C-alpha positions as CSV (number, residue, x, y, z in Angstrom):
1,M,79.0,96.0,95.8
2,Q,79.9,99.9,96.7
3,G,82.8,102.2,95.8
4,F,83.5,101.3,92.5
5,A,81.2,102.9,90.1
6,G,82.9,105.6,87.7
7,K,86.4,104.1,88.8
8,V,88.7,102.6,85.9
9,A,90.3,99.5,86.8
10,V,93.2,97.5,85.3
11,V,93.5,93.6,85.8
12,T,96.0,91.4,84.4
13,G,96.1,87.7,84.1
14,A,92.1,88.3,83.6
15,G,91.5,85.5,81.3
16,S,90.5,82.9,83.7
17,G,90.7,82.4,87.5
18,I,90.7,85.5,90.2
19,G,91.6,87.6,87.2
20,Q,88.6,87.0,85.1
21,A,86.3,87.0,88.6
22,L,87.6,90.1,89.5
23,A,87.0,92.1,86.3
24,I,83.3,90.8,86.2
25,E,82.8,91.6,89.5
26,L,84.5,95.6,88.8
27,G,82.3,95.5,86.0
28,K,79.0,94.6,88.0
29,S,79.9,97.4,90.2
30,G,80.3,99.9,88.1
31,A,83.5,100.2,87.0
32,S,85.2,100.5,83.4
33,V,88.0,97.6,82.9
34,A,91.1,97.3,81.0
35,I,91.6,93.7,81.0
36,S,95.1,91.6,79.5
37,D,96.1,88.0,79.4
38,V,98.5,86.1,77.3
39,D,95.6,83.8,77.1
40,A,94.1,85.2,74.3
41,E,91.0,82.6,74.1
42,G,90.3,83.4,77.9
43,L,90.4,87.0,77.3
44,A,87.9,87.2,74.8
45,A,85.7,85.1,77.1
46,T,86.0,87.4,79.9
47,E,85.6,90.6,77.7
48,E,82.4,88.7,76.2
49,R,80.9,88.5,79.6
50,L,81.5,92.5,80.5
51,K,80.0,93.5,77.4
52,A,76.9,91.5,78.1
53,I,76.3,93.0,81.8
54,G,77.4,96.3,79.8
55,A,80.3,97.6,81.5
56,P,83.1,99.2,79.5
57,V,85.8,97.1,78.6
58,R,89.3,97.2,77.0
59,T,91.0,94.1,76.2
60,D,94.7,93.7,75.2
61,R,96.6,90.7,74.8
62,L,99.9,91.9,77.1
63,D,103.1,89.7,78.6
64,V,103.6,91.1,81.9
65,T,107.4,90.6,81.5
66,E,107.7,92.7,78.8
67,R,108.5,95.9,80.6
68,E,107.9,98.3,77.9
69,A,105.0,96.9,76.1
70,F,103.7,97.4,79.7
71,E,104.5,101.1,79.9
72,L,102.9,101.6,76.5
73,Y,99.9,99.8,77.7
74,A,99.3,101.9,80.6
75,D,99.5,105.1,78.4
76,A,97.2,103.4,75.9
77,V,94.6,102.6,78.8
78,V,95.1,105.8,80.2
79,E,94.4,107.4,76.4
80,H,91.5,105.7,76.2
81,F,89.6,105.8,79.6
82,G,91.2,109.2,80.4
83,K,92.0,108.0,83.9
84,V,93.2,104.9,85.7
85,N,91.9,104.5,89.4
86,Q,93.1,101.0,90.4
87,I,95.5,98.1,88.9
88,Y,95.4,94.7,90.1
89,N,98.6,92.8,89.5
90,N,97.1,89.1,89.3
91,A,98.7,87.5,86.7
92,G,100.8,84.6,87.6
93,I,102.4,80.9,87.1
94,A,102.8,78.0,89.2
95,Y,105.8,75.7,89.0
96,V,106.7,72.5,91.0
97,G,110.3,71.3,91.8
98,D,113.3,71.0,94.5
99,V,115.8,73.6,94.8
100,E,118.3,70.5,93.9
101,V,117.0,69.5,90.7
102,T,115.0,72.8,89.4
103,P,116.9,74.7,86.3
104,Y,117.7,78.1,86.8
105,K,115.8,79.0,83.7
106,D,112.6,77.6,85.5
107,I,113.3,79.8,88.8
108,E,113.9,82.8,86.4
109,R,110.9,82.4,84.7
110,V,108.6,82.2,88.1
111,M,110.2,85.6,89.3
112,D,109.8,87.2,85.7
113,V,106.2,86.5,85.5
114,D,105.1,86.4,89.8
115,F,107.3,89.4,90.8
116,W,108.6,91.5,87.9
117,G,105.4,91.4,86.1
118,V,103.8,92.7,89.5
119,V,106.6,95.1,89.5
120,N,106.3,96.4,85.9
121,G,102.8,96.8,86.3
122,T,103.0,98.9,89.8
123,K,105.6,101.0,88.3
124,A,103.9,101.3,84.7
125,F,100.8,102.6,86.1
126,L,101.7,104.6,89.8
127,P,102.5,107.9,87.8
128,H,98.9,107.8,86.4
129,L,97.2,106.6,89.7
130,I,98.9,109.6,91.8
131,A,97.7,112.0,89.0
132,S,94.1,110.3,89.3
133,G,93.7,111.5,92.7
134,D,92.1,108.0,93.9
135,G,94.6,105.3,93.0
136,H,94.8,101.9,94.7
137,V,97.3,99.4,93.9
138,V,96.2,95.8,94.3
139,N,99.1,93.2,94.4
140,V,98.5,89.5,94.3
141,S,100.7,87.3,96.7
142,S,99.8,84.2,98.2
143,L,99.1,82.4,101.1
144,F,103.1,81.2,100.2
145,G,104.2,84.6,100.5
146,I,103.4,84.0,104.0
147,F,105.3,80.4,104.5
148,S,107.1,78.2,102.9
149,V,106.9,74.3,101.5
150,P,109.1,72.1,99.6
151,G,108.8,71.8,96.3
152,Q,107.5,75.4,95.9
153,A,111.3,77.6,96.6
154,A,110.5,79.6,92.9
155,Y,106.9,80.4,94.1
156,N,107.6,80.8,97.6
157,S,110.3,83.4,96.6
158,A,108.1,85.2,94.2
159,K,105.4,85.9,96.4
160,F,107.5,86.7,99.4
161,A,108.9,89.6,97.4
162,V,105.5,90.7,96.1
163,R,104.9,90.5,99.7
164,G,107.7,93.0,100.8
165,F,107.5,94.9,97.8
166,T,103.7,95.8,98.3
167,E,104.0,96.6,102.0
168,A,106.7,99.1,101.5
169,L,105.0,100.2,98.7
170,R,102.1,101.0,101.3
171,Q,104.2,102.9,103.5
172,E,106.1,104.9,100.9
173,M,102.8,106.2,99.6
174,Q,101.4,106.9,103.1
175,A,104.9,108.6,103.8
176,A,105.0,110.9,100.8
177,G,101.2,111.8,101.2
178,H,100.2,110.5,97.9
179,P,96.7,110.0,96.7
180,V,97.5,105.8,96.4
181,K,96.3,103.0,98.8
182,V,98.3,100.0,98.5
183,T,97.1,96.2,99.4
184,T,98.3,93.0,99.5
185,I,95.8,89.9,98.6
186,H,96.9,86.2,99.9
187,P,94.8,84.1,98.5
188,G,94.8,80.5,99.8
189,G,93.3,77.6,97.7
190,I,91.2,79.0,95.1
191,K,89.3,76.7,92.5
192,T,91.3,77.7,89.5
193,A,93.8,75.9,86.7
194,I,97.3,77.6,87.9
195,M,97.8,74.0,89.5
196,R,96.9,72.1,86.3
197,N,98.5,75.0,83.9
198,S,101.6,74.3,86.1
199,T,105.3,73.1,84.9
200,A,107.1,71.0,87.1
201,A,110.6,69.6,87.5
202,E,111.8,66.3,86.2
203,G,110.2,63.5,88.0
204,V,107.9,65.5,89.6
205,D,104.4,64.0,89.7
206,R,102.6,66.7,88.5
207,E,99.4,65.1,87.9
208,G,99.2,63.9,91.2
209,L,99.5,67.1,92.6
210,T,97.1,68.6,90.7
211,K,94.6,66.4,91.6
212,T,95.6,66.4,95.3
213,F,95.3,70.3,94.9
214,D,91.9,70.0,93.0
215,T,90.3,67.6,95.4
216,R,91.6,68.4,99.0
217,L,92.9,71.8,99.5
218,T,90.9,74.4,97.0
219,R,87.8,75.7,99.1
220,T,87.0,78.9,97.7
221,T,85.6,79.6,94.2
222,P,86.9,82.3,92.3
223,E,83.7,84.6,92.6
224,E,84.0,84.3,96.2
225,A,87.8,85.3,96.1
226,A,86.7,88.4,94.0
227,K,84.0,89.3,96.3
228,I,86.3,89.1,99.4
229,I,89.4,90.8,97.7
230,L,87.0,93.7,96.3
231,D,86.0,94.3,100.0
232,G,89.1,94.2,101.2
233,V,90.2,96.9,98.4
234,R,87.1,99.2,99.2
235,K,87.7,99.4,103.1
236,D,91.7,100.0,102.2
237,R,93.1,97.1,104.1
238,A,96.9,96.4,104.1
239,R,96.5,92.8,103.4
240,V,93.3,90.5,102.3
241,L,93.4,86.7,103.5
242,V,91.3,85.2,100.9
243,G,89.7,81.6,102.5
244,A,89.1,80.2,105.5
245,D,92.2,78.3,105.0
246,A,94.7,81.0,104.4
247,K,93.1,82.9,107.8
248,I,93.9,79.4,109.9
249,L,97.1,78.6,108.3
250,D,98.3,82.3,108.9
251,A,97.5,82.2,112.4
252,I,99.5,78.7,112.7
253,V,102.5,80.6,111.0
254,R,102.3,83.5,113.5
255,L,101.6,81.0,116.7
256,T,104.7,78.8,115.9
257,G,107.2,80.8,113.9
258,S,109.6,78.8,112.0
259,G,108.0,75.7,114.0
260,Y,105.4,75.5,111.4
261,Q,108.1,74.0,108.8
262,R,107.6,70.8,110.5
263,L,104.0,70.7,110.4
264,F,103.8,71.7,107.2
265,L,106.1,68.8,106.1
266,S,104.7,65.9,107.6
267,V,101.3,67.1,106.1
268,M,102.8,67.3,102.8
269,K,104.1,63.9,103.0
270,R,100.5,62.3,103.9
271,L,99.2,64.5,101.0
272,V,101.0,63.6,98.5
273,P,103.1,60.5,100.0
274,N,105.7,60.0,97.0
275,S,106.1,63.7,96.7
276,H,109.1,64.0,99.1
């Protein structure tokens, strides 16, 4: 894939799933890659695969919720590679639970990782991206940043916030004339471990939801997702819908407005009869 040779790209959440696939595809495309995750084992596996293809790589354990650590990390990556051209704020967690029974701390945790992690990464690296003269911020929202479903209020909130934050940033960079492009990513059902690794409110059948997600809802592999994302980045798309399901559901929301809520609720009840 053209457009990445000689670039320095930062990928958070690179220990598995889309983050791992993005890092490897960037490495194959000629980029130097800085990878991070809280999962040391998964991160080591990604590093090994990058080294096997000869891609320059820097590996760091990083908790994206720790703002000061993120800022120090940004400086360290620039010192290591000499510049940074792109950041892929991909790290995220999932949670299942209705608002009525979800503790405050669980909503806060999702917001800390999925939203504030994106803000921290964007702000820590933005001065370096501007200085590069050829920067790109790529923030991973979700299909759940386009529409809401029951049991996903915390995740929906974080991913809607990522979408709003990123779309505003794109306009700001254009208005200021900064050499930084900005893209929002909206993955649909991707075959990753995010649901298997999710937490849930008391009483939620997480195992059943995970089975439904893995067997009925996921269609796109992480490798396919990475290629779609990087093609969108190369073409400077404002937003990238990943997967046929994402495109179809986005169209439904556009056509029905708030009416999609009744439709999706009935579908959820059929897919997971005891979920609500």
